[in-house]
Every structure is written in structure tokens, then in C-alpha cells.
N, C-alpha and C positions, 0 to 999 in steps of 0.2 A: 532156462536150459543151461546146464553147466558145460564148460568147455571140454571136460574129459569124458562126457557121455554117460557117466554112471547113473545120473537121475533119469535120463532118457531110456537107458537100457532097463533099469529097474521098473519104471512105470510101464514100459511096453511089455516086458515079460510077465509082470504081475496082473495087469488089467486086460491084456490082449494076447495071451499066449498062443491062441490058434488063429489069429488074424495075420494076414500077410503084411510084412513090413511096408511094402510099396503102397498099400492101400489104407493103412491105419497109422495115422500120426498120433503118438501118445501124449502130445501136448494139450493142455486144456483149452476149451472154448475156441476150437478151430484157429489156433494161433497162426498156423501156416495153412493156407488154403489147400484143399485136396490135390488139385492139379499141380501146384508148386511142390508140395510134399512128394508126390510121385516122381516128378522130374528130378528133384534133388536126390532121392533114393536111387533112381535109375542111373543118374550120372555118377553117383558115389560108390554104390556097393553091389549093383546088379550086373550079372554077366551079360556081355554083348560081344560083338565081333572083335572089338579092339582090346579088351582086357578080360582076364578071368576073374570074375567076381562071384557073387552068390546067384543061385537060380532065382528067377522072378517069383517062384512059389514059396520062398523062404518066409517062415512065420517068426513071430517075436520069440517063441520058445526055442527056435533053431539058430537065430542069428548070433554070431560070436560077439562078445563084448568089444573086441578090438575093432570090428566093423562099425559098431554103433559109435565108438569113439571117433572114428574117421568121419562118420556122418555128422556128429556134433561139431567137430572142427570145421567141416564144410559149411554148416549152417552159420557158424560164428564169423567165418572169414570169407564167405563167398561174395565176390564182387558182382554186382548186378548193374548192367548198363542198360538204361532205358533208351530205346531208339525211336519211340513213337507210341502211338496208341492204336488199338485195334479198330476194326471196322464197326460201323453202327450195328447194334444188336449183339455184339460180342462183348460189350462193356457192361460190367455189373458193379453194383455197390457191394463191397465186401463186408461180410458180417464180422463182428468183433467190436468190442467196446463195452460200455456200461449196459448191463442187462436191463431190459424194460421192467423186470421184477424189482429193480432197485429204485424205481421211481415211485415216490410215495403218493403223489397226486398229479394226475395227468392234466389237471386244470392249471397247474403252475410249473410242472416238470421238476419239482423239488425232490432232492434225494431223501430216501427213507432213513438213511444212516447218518446223514450230516445236514442238520438244519441250516438253511441259508446257502446251500449249494444247489444250483439248477443246471440241468443237462439239456442239450439240444443238438440237432444236426448229426454230423458224422461221428460224434463221440458216443452215440447210441448204437446198440447192437441190433441193427436192422440190415436187411439185404434185399436185393431185387434187381430187376433189369432197369437200365437207365431210360431216359426218354421223358424226363421232367419229374418223375416220381421222387427221386432223391432231392431235387431242388425244392419240391413242394414240402417234403419232410423237413428239410433244413429251415425253410422260411417259416413253416407253421410252428415247429417246436421252438425255433428262435424267438418268434413273436410271443408265444405262450410263456417261455422261460423269462423273457425280458419283462413282460407284463406282470408275471408272478413274483419277480424279484422286487 
């Protein structure tokens, strides 16, 4: 994403003209999780009691380029303070990373595109609830990649 928002605006208006800005992030591969995207859009450009912004129903074909520029700047420079973790069952493994389609052989976890490169754990694009499943994925793919290398 570029800092001036032009790439974000062009992608949103071209691919999702009738989708609401608050629900459709135009970045590829869920770069920003849906709930975080909605929160950033809400904070940045949607109308609320404290400031006059855009209506929540605003679609990508309706959003002014200046508002998308403001959104891009916010994404680039927004300070996030981590204050703790959520309650059990609210924590998820977040999707994103190397697509499983890029794995040439699941018996070794070797890349299709680059021989000698092996993937495992959280670099893979997998998601789900926690509770040991992510640990098992990391341990299993780590062992497989290590053995395959």
C-alpha cells in the first residue's frame, strides 16, 4: 500500500465498486484482517457522533480519493499499543503467509518455485481457533520441513 492512497483507491474502485468501504479491504490476501479493517475505516472516515465523515453505507465507487488518502496515511502511521491478550476462545491464528498452493511436496514442505526452500509453522497461510491446533501445525510442519531439508 502506498502512502498517498492512490493504489488503494484504484484497486477498491476497480474491483469492488459496489462494496461498502467498511466491509471490503482491497488489499490482497487478507493483508488486514476484516475486523481490524472495519475498525480503521470506522475511526478514519466514517461518520459518528464526534466528527462528520462519510456514511457507513459508502461504497468504493462513492468514496472520495482524499478520504482514501487519509485512510492510507492512517494505516501507515497508526500506532498500535498491545495491552494484553484476549480471553480463551477469542484468540485465533490469523491467515496470511505462504499459500499452501506454493508447497510442491507436503512430505518435505519444499517450495514449488524455489528448490531448497522449505516452509513451516506460522509462515504458512493457515488459520483457525487456538487450543493446540496451531502448535500441532507448527511442530508437524517444522519436523516435516526439517526432515525434508
